[in-house]
C-alpha positions in Angstrom: -31.9 -10.0 41.9 -34.2 -10.8 38.9 -34.1 -14.4 37.8 -31.8 -15.0 34.8 -33.9 -15.5 31.7 -33.4 -18.7 29.7 -32.1 -18.1 26.2 -34.7 -18.2 23.4 -35.2 -21.7 21.9 -34.4 -21.9 18.2 -37.0 -23.7 16.0 -35.8 -27.1 14.7 -36.8 -29.4 11.9 -38.7 -31.4 14.4 -40.9 -28.4 15.2 -41.5 -27.8 11.5 -42.4 -31.5 11.0 -44.9 -31.4 13.9 -46.5 -28.1 12.7 -46.7 -29.3 9.0 -47.8 -32.8 9.8 -45.0 -34.5 8.0 -41.9 -36.5 8.9 -38.5 -34.9 9.7 -37.0 -36.5 6.6 -39.7 -34.9 4.5 -38.8 -31.5 6.0 -35.1 -32.1 5.2 -35.9 -33.0 1.6 -38.1 -29.9 1.3 -35.8 -27.4 2.8 -32.7 -28.7 1.0 -34.4 -28.9 -2.5 -33.9 -32.6 -2.7 -36.3 -35.0 -4.5 -38.6 -37.2 -2.4 -41.5 -34.9 -1.6 -44.3 -33.4 -3.7 -44.4 -29.7 -4.6 -47.4 -29.2 -2.4 -45.6 -30.7 0.6 -42.4 -28.7 -0.2 -44.4 -25.4 -0.3 -46.2 -26.3 3.0 -43.0 -27.1 4.8 -41.4 -23.8 3.6 -44.3 -21.7 4.7 -44.2 -23.3 8.2 -40.4 -22.8 8.4 -40.9 -19.1 7.5 -43.7 -18.8 10.1 -41.5 -20.3 12.8 -38.5 -18.2 11.9 -36.3 -21.3 11.1 -32.9 -20.7 9.6 -30.3 -23.4 8.6 -27.4 -23.5 11.2 -24.0 -22.5 9.9 -22.4 -25.6 11.5 -24.9 -27.8 9.6 -24.2 -26.0 6.3 -20.4 -26.6 6.8 -20.8 -30.3 7.6 -23.0 -30.7 4.4 -20.4 -28.9 2.3 -22.8 -26.0 1.6 -20.4 -23.3 2.9 -20.5 -20.8 5.7 -22.9 -18.2 4.3 -20.2 -15.6 5.2 -17.6 -13.6 3.2 -14.6 -11.8 4.6 -13.0 -8.4 4.3 -9.7 -7.5 5.9 -8.4 -4.0 6.0 -4.7 -3.3 6.5 -4.7 0.4 7.3 -4.1 2.4 10.5 -7.2 1.9 12.5 -7.3 5.6 13.7 -7.8 6.8 10.1 -10.9 4.7 9.4 -13.5 6.5 11.6 -13.5 9.6 9.4 -13.0 7.9 6.0 -16.3 8.3 4.1 -15.1 6.1 1.2 -14.9 2.8 3.2 -18.2 3.6 5.1 -20.0 4.0 1.8 -18.2 1.0 0.2 -19.2 -1.3 3.0 -22.8 0.0 2.8 -23.0 -1.1 -0.8 -21.4 -4.4 -0.1 -23.8 -5.1 2.8 -26.8 -4.3 0.6 -26.0 -7.2 -1.8 -25.0 -9.6 1.0 -28.2 -8.9 2.9 -30.3 -9.8 -0.1 -28.5 -13.2 -0.2 -28.6 -13.6 3.6 -24.8 -13.6 3.7 -22.8 -12.3 6.6 -19.7 -10.1 6.4 -16.7 -11.0 8.6 -14.6 -7.8 9.0 -11.1 -7.5 10.5 -8.6 -4.6 10.7 -4.9 -5.6 10.8 -1.5 -3.8 10.9 -0.1 -4.8 7.5 -0.4 -7.1 4.5 1.6 -9.9 6.2 -1.1 -10.0 9.0 -3.8 -9.9 6.3 -2.3 -12.9 4.6 -2.2 -14.7 7.9 -5.9 -14.0 8.4 -6.7 -15.5 5.0 -4.8 -18.6 5.8 -6.6 -19.0 9.1 -10.0 -18.3 7.7 -9.4 -20.9 4.9 -8.1 -23.5 7.4 -11.0 -23.0 9.7 -13.6 -22.8 6.9 -14.7 -19.4 8.2 -15.6 -17.8 4.9 -16.7 -18.8 1.5 -14.9 -16.0 -0.3 -13.2 -12.6 0.3 -13.3 -9.0 -0.9 -9.7 -7.6 -1.2 -9.1 -3.8 -0.9 -6.1 -1.6 -1.4 -4.2 -3.6 -4.1 -0.5 -3.0 -3.9 2.1 -2.6 -6.6 4.0 -5.5 -5.1 1.2 -7.6 -3.7 1.5 -11.1 -2.3 -2.3 -11.6 -1.8 -3.4 -12.7 -5.3 -0.8 -15.5 -5.3 -1.9 -16.6 -1.9 -5.6 -16.6 -2.7 -4.9 -18.5 -5.9 -3.0 -21.1 -3.9 -5.8 -21.4 -1.3 -8.5 -21.6 -4.0 -10.5 -19.0 -2.1 -12.9 -17.1 -4.3 -12.0 -13.4 -4.3 -12.8 -10.0 -5.8 -10.1 -7.3 -5.8 -11.6 -3.9 -5.4 -9.7 -1.0 -7.1 -7.1 -3.0 -8.9 -6.3 -3.0 -12.6 -7.2 -6.2 -14.5 -4.5 -8.8 -13.9 -4.0 -11.6 -16.5 -1.6 -13.3 -14.1 -4.5 -14.3 -11.8 -7.4 -15.3 -14.0 -9.2 -16.9 -11.1 -9.7 -13.6 -9.3 -12.3 -11.1 -10.3 -11.5 -7.4 -10.3 -13.7 -4.3 -10.0 -11.6 -1.3 -11.0 -11.9 2.4 -11.4 -9.9 4.5 -13.9 -7.8 6.6 -11.5 -5.6 7.6 -14.4 -8.4 9.1 -16.4 -9.7 10.9 -13.3 -6.3 12.4 -12.5 -5.9 13.4 -16.2 -9.2 15.3 -16.1 -8.2 17.2 -12.9 -4.8 18.2 -14.3 -6.5 19.2 -17.6 -9.0 21.5 -15.8 -6.4 23.1 -13.5 -4.3 23.8 -16.6 -7.2 25.4 -18.3 -7.6 27.7 -15.3 -3.9 28.7 -15.6 -2.3 26.6 -12.9 1.3 25.6 -13.6 2.5 24.7 -10.1 0.5 21.8 -8.8 1.1 19.5 -5.8 -0.7 16.2 -5.4 -1.1 15.3 -1.7 -1.4 11.6 -2.1 -2.4 8.6 0.1 -0.3 5.7 1.2 2.8 4.8 -0.9 2.8 1.4 -2.5 -1.0 1.3 -3.1 -1.7 0.6 -6.7 -4.2 3.5 -7.1 -1.8 5.9 -5.4 1.0 4.9 -7.8 -1.4 5.2 -10.8 -2.4 8.7 -9.8 1.2 9.7 -9.2 2.3 8.4 -12.6 -0.6 10.0 -14.4 0.1 13.4 -12.8 3.7 13.2 -13.9 2.8 12.1 -17.5 0.2 14.9 -17.8 2.7 17.4 -16.5 5.4 16.2 -19.0 2.9 16.4 -21.8 2.2 20.0 -21.0 5.8 21.0 -20.2 5.1 21.6 -16.5 8.2 21.4 -14.4 6.8 22.4 -11.1 4.5 19.5 -10.4 4.9 16.7 -7.8 3.3 14.3 -5.4 3.8 13.8 -1.7 2.5 10.7 0.0 0.8 10.6 3.4 -1.2 8.2 5.6 -4.6 9.7 4.6 -5.0 11.3 8.0 -6.1 14.9 8.6 -2.9 15.5 10.7 -0.6 14.5 7.8 -2.8 16.3 5.3 -2.4 19.6 7.3 1.3 19.1 8.0 2.1 18.4 4.3 0.0 21.4 3.3 2.0 23.7 5.5 5.2 22.3 4.2 4.3 22.8 0.5 2.8 26.2 1.0 5.9 27.4 2.8 8.0 26.5 -0.2 9.5 23.3 1.0 8.6 21.0 -2.0 8.6 22.7 -5.4 11.8 24.0 -7.0 12.7 27.6 -6.5 10.9 27.8 -3.1 7.6 29.0 -4.7 4.3 27.7 -3.3 1.9 25.8 -5.6 -1.2 27.4 -7.0 -3.2 24.2 -6.9 -3.5 21.3 -4.4 -5.0 17.9 -5.2 -5.8 15.7 -2.2 -6.4 12.0 -2.3 -9.4 12.2 0.1 -11.9 14.6 1.5 -10.5 14.5 5.1 -7.1 15.7 4.0 -8.6 18.4 1.8 -10.6 19.9 4.6 -7.6 19.9 6.9 -5.5 21.4 4.1 -7.9 24.3 3.6 -7.7 25.0 7.4 -3.9 24.9 7.3 -3.7 27.2 4.3 -6.0 29.7 5.9 -3.9 29.7 9.1 -0.9 30.6 6.9 -2.7 33.5 5.3 -3.5 31.8 2.0 -6.9 32.5 0.4 -8.8 29.6 -1.2 -9.2 29.8 -4.2 -7.6 33.3 -4.6 -4.0 32.1 -3.8 -4.4 28.4 -4.1 -7.1 26.1 -5.6 -8.1 22.9 -3.9 -9.5 19.6 -5.2 -10.6 16.6 -3.1 -10.5 13.1 -4.6 -13.6 11.8 -2.9 -16.7 13.9 -2.8 -18.7 13.7 0.5 -20.9 15.8 2.8 -17.7 16.9 4.4 -16.8 18.8 1.2 -20.0 20.8 1.6 -19.6 21.6 5.3 -16.6 23.9 5.0 -16.0 27.3 3.5 -15.4 27.4 0.6 -17.2 24.3 -0.5 -14.7 22.0 -2.0 -14.4 21.0 -5.7 -14.2 17.2 -5.7 -14.1 14.1 -7.8 -17.4 12.3 -7.4 -18.4 8.7 -7.9 -21.1 6.4 -6.6 -19.1 4.6 -3.9 -22.1 2.7 -2.6 -22.6 1.3 -6.2 -18.9 0.4 -6.3 -19.5 -1.7 -3.2 -22.6 -3.3 -4.7 -20.8 -4.2 -7.9 -17.9 -5.8 -5.9 -20.3 -7.9 -3.8 -22.3 -8.9 -6.8 -19.2 -10.2 -8.5 -18.2 -12.2 -5.4 -21.7 -13.8 -5.2 -21.4 -14.6 -8.9 -18.1 -16.5 -8.2 -19.7 -18.3 -5.3 -22.5 -19.4 -7.6 -19.9 -20.9 -10.0 -19.7 -18.0 -12.4 -16.4 -17.1 -14.2 -13.9 -14.5 -12.9 -13.9 -11.3 -14.8 -12.8 -7.7 -14.7 -15.5 -5.0 -14.3 -14.9 -1.3 -14.7 -17.0 1.3 -13.0 -17.6 4.9 -14.3 -14.7 7.4 -14.2 -15.1 9.8 -11.3 -16.3 13.2 -12.5 -15.1 16.6 -11.3 -17.7 18.7 -9.5 -16.4 22.3 -9.5 -17.4 24.3 -6.5 -15.9 27.4 -4.7 -12.4 26.0 -3.9 -11.1 26.2 -7.5 -10.7 29.2 -9.7 -8.4 30.9 -12.2 -4.8 31.1 -11.1 -4.4 34.2 -9.0 -0.6 33.9 -8.6 0.4 33.0 -12.2 3.5 34.7 -13.2 4.4 35.3 -9.5 
């Protein structure tokens, strides 16, 4: 058996002091930006620390009150739906870009529900595990903002509308209402009057905003055969609901819709497959729009029309707002551009109008 290797030894302030030819107290002053050393000494100490690969220990930072250099993100969604969800992969990529620039770590945890998520926040706060948190999937009835206010934990809510009741929390929000209005408007121009929105999880703030906007736009145009059906965002439920609505099980009169709007790309792809199995042509019999554009939308036939936004930039904006809070900046609400509709082969003039 090969001999077990000893773990690599981390460089210490003593090592830096010996290499730089100064005292350990001078190293501490230099690395912590405290007075007591000249600028020449400070620069020399920092160069040596960089050469040796020295980094401050998290434990030492906590003891000195400097924080953990870590932020948290908890996701309360079914774990089996995350592996194919391009939105969260891109969002986290954008978050990580900003955190990496600041040498901040990301502590990520998946839980069953919001109660479990709140328990995680309480534990992280009590154990001094994170300096702040990024909150996703705001709810219509949401206990998290009150809890975070109570704990005094810096937080940015991603995807929520500005909330005057919690002035200590920052918000990065997208205009879901405006995006849904643009989709309904375009489908109406194409002659569609029977539209079904295959939505995501009920109770999520953005799901409810999209449902309300669809209903308002339908009422404004006098469309009676328009509705939303909620799902868990999975391909299985996307396909199952598609079969049900196309077989006449949702709209009044038993007629199938002529247009389907899906709340993510995964459900839209599954929906096209289900429609094809039932003998429906896309877009000849039914037009399809996906909420999130992705490579998946361009890997099926026909290519899917989709609402497009820069989700990586969305994540970068959220992380930048959190680092601003950690630096002592004020909480604020920041809007990102409205997703724009990219029309591809899955939408067209209504072929079944009058049917």
